[in-house]
N, C-alpha and C positions, 0 to 999 in steps of 0.2 A: 830566272825568277820572274814571276808575274807581278806587274805593278798592281798594288791593292786597289787602285782606283778602277781597275777593270771590273771589279766586283760590284761597283756602285752604278746606279742608274745616272746617266747624263741628263742634266736639265740646263736650260738657258734661263737666266734671271735678268730681267730688264728693269732697272730702277732709275730714279731721278725725281726732281721736284715736279709739282703739278705744272701742266702746260709745257712740258719739255718735249712732248711728242712720243711718249712711250707706247701708246696704243697703236699709232700708225706704224712705228718701227716693228713692233711685235707682229702686226698683221702682215707686213711685207716679208718678214723673216719666216713666219709660219707658212706662208704660201710657197716660198722658195725651198724650204727644207722639210716639207711634209710634216708640219707641226700642228699642234692645237694649243690654245692659249688658256692659261689659268689666271684669272684676275686676282691680283693681290691688292685690292682696294677695299677698305673697310666699309664704304658706303654703297658700292655697286652690288653688294649682296642683297640689298633691299628692293623689293618690288615697288613699283609705282614711282620710285625716285630715279628718274631717267635723265632729265635735263641738267639738274643741279649737280649730278655726279659725273657728268660727261661720259655716260655709259655708251659703249659701242652701239652703233645703230643696228637695227634689225638686219639691214642689208649686209653689214660687216659680220654680224653673227652668223648669217647664212653662208657668207663667203668662207669663213674659217670657224670651226667649232670653238666656242668659248665655254669655260667652266666657272662656277662660283659667282654667277650673275643671276639675280632674281631668285635666290634660294631661301629668303626669309621675308616675312612681313615686317613692316616698320616697328611693330611693338614687340618683336622677338629679339632676344639677345644674340649676339655673335661676338666672339672674342678671338684672340690669337691662338689659343689652344684648339678651338673649334676649326679655325682656319687651317691649322697644321694637319688636323685629322682629315678634313674634307679635301685639302690640296693633295695630301699623300694618296688618298683614294683615287683622285682624278689622275694623278701621275701614273698609277698602276693601270688604270683603264686606257690611258693614251698609249702607254708602252705596249700593252697587250695587243693593240691594233697595229703596232709597228710604226707608230708616229713619235715625233720628238716633242717633249713638253717645253713650252715657253711660259714662264711665270713672269707676269708683267704688272707692275703697280708701284704706288708710292707710299704704301703703309709699311714703314721700315720694320715695325715690330712683327708683322706677319712674315716678312722675309726671314727675319731672325728666328722666329719660331719654327719655320719649315727647315731651315738649313743648319741651325745650331741648337735647337731645343728651347724649351721654355717651361717655366714653373706653372703647374696646373693649380691655379688658385682655388681656395675653398669657396664654397657657395656663399653668396652675400649674406651678411648679418643685417637684417632689416632695422634693428634698433640702432646699431652704430651708424648705418647709412643715413637714416632719417635725422639723427642728431647732427651729422656732418652737413647734410643739406640745409638744415635749419640754421646752422652757424654761418653757412655761406650766404644765406638770405639775410640774416640779421647783421652780421659783422662784415660781410663782403668776402668775395673769393680770395682776396689777398691775405686775409687772416688764415685761411686754410693752407694757402700756398706757403706762407711763412712757417707754419707748423711742419709742413712736409720738408722744407729746406732744413729745418732743425733736426728731424729724425732720419731723413734720407736725401741728402743734398745731391747725390748722383741721380736719383729718380727725378728730383725736382728740376734739375738742369735739362734732362731729356724731355720731360713732359711740358715744361713751360708754364707761365702763370695764368694762361687763359683757358686751359682745357679742364673744365669743371668735372666732367665724368672721370677722367683719369686721375686727377688730384684726389677726388673723394675715394676712388678705388684704392689708390696707393696708401692713403691713410687708413682706410678700412682694413687692408691686409696687415698693416703694421699693428693696429690695435687688436686684431684677431689673433695674430701669431706671435707678436712681440719682436719680430724681425723685419727689417726694411724689405720692400719688394725687390729692390736691386740685388740684395743678398740672395733672395730666393731664386732669382733668375740665374745668377752665377752658379748656384749649387745644383740647379736642375738642367744645366746645359748638357748637350750630348758630348761624350768624350771625343767624338769626331763626327763630322757631318755624315748623314746617311746617303748623301747624294754627291756626285761629282759635278759641281756646278760651275758654269762659266757665267760670271756676273758682269753685265754690260751696264754702264752708267751713262745717262744722257744729261748734259748740262748746257746752259747758255750763259753768256755774259749778262750781268744784272739788267742792263738797259733792255736787251732783247727779251729776256724772260719776263720782265715787267710789262712790256708791250704785248707779249703773248697772253699774259694773264688778263690784262685789260680787254683785249680783243675777245678772249673766251667768255668773260663775264658779260660783256655787251651782247655777244652772240646768244648766250643763255637767255637773257632778257627778251631778245627779239624772238627766240624760239618758243616763248611762252612759259618761262620759269615761274612767274607769279601765278598763272593759272594752274600750273602743276601743283604748287604748294596749296592753293585753295582746294583743289580736288582731294588732296591727301587729308587736309583738315576736315573737309566735308564727309570723308569716309569714317571719321571718328578717331583718327590718329592725332593725339594731342601734341602741342609744341614742346612738351617736356620730355618726350621720348628721346632716347640717345641719338637716333638717326636725325631727328628734327633739330637737334642741337648742333649739327654739322655746319661748317662755314657755308653761307649762302642760305640754307634753309632757315636757320635761326633769324637771320637778318630779314628775310622775306616775311616770316611769321610776324615780326615786329612791325613791318610795313603794313601788313594786312590788319593788324590791331590798331593802326593809326599812330604808332610811336615814332615812325620815320616816314618821310615822303620817299617816293621811289628813287629819286636822285640821291638822297642821303644813304639809302640802303645800298645802292649800287657802289657808291664810294667806299662804304665800310666793307663790303664784300671784297672789293679789290685790295683794300689795305690789309685785311686779315688774311687774304689768300697770299699776298706777298710775304707776310710774316710766316705763314705756314710753309711756304716754299723754302724760306731761309732755314727753318727748323729741320725740314726734310734733308737739306744739303748738309747741315751739321751732323745729322744722324748718319747719313750714308758715307760721309767723308771719313768716318771712323773705321770703315771696313776697307782694309788694304787689299782685299781680294777683287775689288771692283776695278775694271778697266774703263776709263772715262773717255767719252767722245763729245766734242763740242758741236752741237747741232747747228751752230752758226757758220761752221766751216764747210766749204764746198767739198763734196766727195766723202762726207762722213758716213753716209749710208753704205757706200761701197767698202769702206774700211771695216765697218761692222760686219758686213756680209763675209768678208775675207776671214775675219776673226772667228765667226761662227762656223764657217766652212771648215777651217782647220780643226776646230774643236769637234765638230760633228763627225768628221771623217778621220779623226786622229786614231792611230793605232797605239794602244796603251801598253803593248808588250815592248820591252826594251829590245 
């Protein structure tokens, strides 16, 4: 009897919190196993946003083919359902060339959409959205977050109290459909994954991860992050766009407006990035299919290579 997994396409998924080294590991694995990389980062899809998203360098993109990078302008929408469709298309292209797909990134919802399915949300209702945005401005984001906790505590826990865009979207879905967004996600999940996925998780002890985050933020500033944000604003892309609300970009926008000095902005970016990394780990820890590797331990790369090698060369017939 043939194992049903043999009918599914193999993919390697590399996840973990920001600054855990996912891009570097994906690059090394793709080189060794004749692969191509699909970015699962919600901000790297945007053009011009390079430094603040830790986008792979041009040199690295020439070294290994990357997909789903620089495919949208900053004022264009992109969500998990679109990611699923684009990533699925990229996987087919990679496989048709005889290569192995590596999906790497820290946007947990994107990974879930690709491997488990996701609710195709209705088109935004402008009236509801504007009302919610006004309430956030007048009464504070905490007011909306408390409402979300009342109607959908599961979604509220996953989203967190600081993500304006996702809080508003979750409430918008609830008011439009009468059902919590978490319920929609459960009802529209795939009965089984369309892929045979090996999920590799990277993590570091908190002190190490926080040092990595601090170093990354400082490196971004030295690389010209402030000038990058200025250029984007000068191109006519406003600070209220979804992409510009991302960690780092929103802080630098406020610095440019004179609300914070640079030192204060950098401090807030580091703090909020640490909080984001914690939320990422909370999300990924729920997935018991992930095999975790401590990036602080010597030889972890070799162990990952062995794991991927067994998977890539595995015979699925009993």
